[in-house]
Steps between C-alpha positions, in 0.01 A plus 500: 500500500268328250233769517739789413615541141831633390341838417359523863854437636644764274232756623581416866881524467475816279290665764732398785805628315322834392369577855845443666657719215233768538507519876888513509520764233241729672688457827830629391655799679413408850731718713314557830231345720265772365548361147466132619197535715316820383592490134619855539147588553440559132292190395186614301173452692346271242798252522469500875120417473561214270779373727257511798253297320743242377664472848154411661398274218717191574514201281296324754223761455517427127434138579291496813236766411377294212502189705294650774226549257535144348490340827189320643503453874489114545331532848212747420486480119524889483667623183786741483396855414610849456456602872877591519429800283337666810835496658658639190267797516630555842844491371431759252333732756803476730734644225283801455501559884881453501555742210310774685623447855835306498685598181568855627659365810729272307609745239531807704861444565714218390462166685599144412224315671163580686685392825705822489169685558444295815857588611448869439196480736599244765888446472724220395340240719178512316677508168711181581196327628299548182788449275583172678144385470505570136827319441375181673146486378608633158753235456271213616203631296710545192659156539153339520393696184808367319412145597136512403605646161762228445249222541294569178828603308619145588211370281540757234874451446540138618750587777531415867404741773857613607598570128180708454575703812850558425415591130289803553672623815842500322350649187336788704828544688698546189350827408400614854858473617630710207235751457327555832134639516515661173571172322223345700246766412565489133523120479176479693336757261600287201392174665159665586420505122602130469252423805224693333558340159480154637179570692326676203602236240355221727189695565423519126651162403291273718150606383624435136520138619144495641207433278292833501814711596477777750129482545496135571802515745332787675164320535654170623715686749218713625263191531765329715528809734855560413429866394333582839717773685281702739430383860348766712469299811724619776723237665855485663562165344480361136369495239617846393253767523470871388579632838799279555615580146450883491586583862742213591649514155553862495680496833698206391604685189589814691737268702660324198526808302557768777715324765684211318821596336423247210261748344595830669852487365356538141298830604822636648670494160261764372618846479211680644178454703299555178683218331469274813123561506459427130688170521278376786169615332609349157575163682141521670344535146692210371464242775118442487498410124813302535361274764157480314691367188645212702189421676323476163776266380413284794132488404596429136720216600217340707273524198755363259572187708129421536525402126855378478724259683828599650783365278734530793402335826444723806778462763395367831430761771815536706751740668212724603347536150167381377481338177311770322811737523646319208210547262633817315858352455351183362293712257798684401703183428236294325281747313673820417678504170882458469679848508219657691533228769858628543380856535245412771771319697710812462211691638513285811862513544497888456239522787722269708823694439312827564404403832847356595696803369274738707543315810876485450524873459268584780686258748842651396377847543360459854796306615755760375307822553297442800727278696874489394526871413330604822694258724846544334715739709776519238533758229445318174492613130207462287689252298540274805124508581428417127728210521320391816161541323597276223635240739167528702315427184702197444430387871131542475494311173659198685232540781209490269637181342554355848151585630335394167664159522410444864138600437463149356452386855203738571158332493314783338703740311218718387382566858859565602536758224191683607567469873857638467378798319186562684600457864765784486355744262272636763780578745698661231210712377432602864848623556472706179171647594636594837797674333273710293258588771720548797788650321738438792537296812681213664564169313391262806133537448521456136713187525284364786198558286644295212601213722150478658349525154707201366431291796126567476484430137683171527226400764240614258649288218539193704169509694245672279353488159534864407572575148853618404373831339393609856851433643671821421184712632511306824875504551519873420230582746670295774845647427363861502275448807772330704742754411279771605417340833875441556572869421236611730619293793854614438397845487305486822776315677744779388267780624460316833867462547541882429229582759677281749 
């Protein structure tokens, strides 16, 4: 590609070779499913914490967060701003709450997923239901994330969509297949530093290109309204407000980090409750300044392009993307110096691979430990289950490629990504809260509550303008309320039958 120099390609290829070698080397010696999915429960807490942050900070986040500040609404003329930081504050609060209340339940014994806690309370039916929901929605959501990441990478590397999708799925698979969760955690931790380095370099580099430096950039961004972040007006719909961010964002974060195997699996690799708590709390301290960095990058990009023309033309809005989503990739290709340009592209690839490898490990873990091992009536050795685990990892890699490629036909992939995640997190969190509160019971009320929650949330998505940060709170409330009512009715009917 014309905009990439030989030194950039060298940096990119060197990184790809190094990360595959690093991941495969760390993953040697996998003999059991405990090694493969729990990392023998001896992963240091700080490595787990960095892996959590890297997993949730996808390549699309790297690109979309700056774009959201750069953007000016064509209908209203309203500028992009820092409102999303209100949701991030909610995310940080959620981790502290999970560290206090949920981590002890995860690490009291030895479990492979949060769905085992649901099984301990309500039986195998509830476990299969929650595991099944995770596998379906997890595959669809991860596939959509792969696609939305592939589109900017097309521009950066000058390759087509399918090639971009296959590129980082196969690269992520190469070390996940060999090394399991331990390889995933350590490569995530290494890739976290690349992500941070890319963000910080851009944060300090752009003001050096603006007359007046930081002061001028801050002044112009502030005058445009792009540094505004606080909205105290309560509303169920957008724009994002403090209540939506702190309350809705916190409950959403409790679901994604407390009931979703994608993140919980990392906490389960910690050796003690103390380590699990430290991992989550450190991630809560990192996440706010991390997102603030990329929000500032978006503000600086807007200021820069008020005084400079884009050397590369902005692609037309298509495939569910607005034009502004390309602004950071265009800046990287046209303004960043050679060599450093390669490092920034490596940072984006690192974030993409981190998200993919995490999804592969989580999907393989749930399909093996929550479904196959529980349903299999044969006595099998650990080596057989380990072999199936690796085969399962291959299968889910193929599914992610397929879903990502089919996502080309979706009208708005961004809405789809949020919807797939938001519509089911409430039901999953509701089931987890019921397991912690009720301790024991029948599976039917819980499964019924989850089904009703999902149905109602689909209606809310289609028929209302409720903002996505509220979805999890509403869904969890419906799931818990419906399950409680069903349990009450079943209990009353049982008592009546006994009296009769």
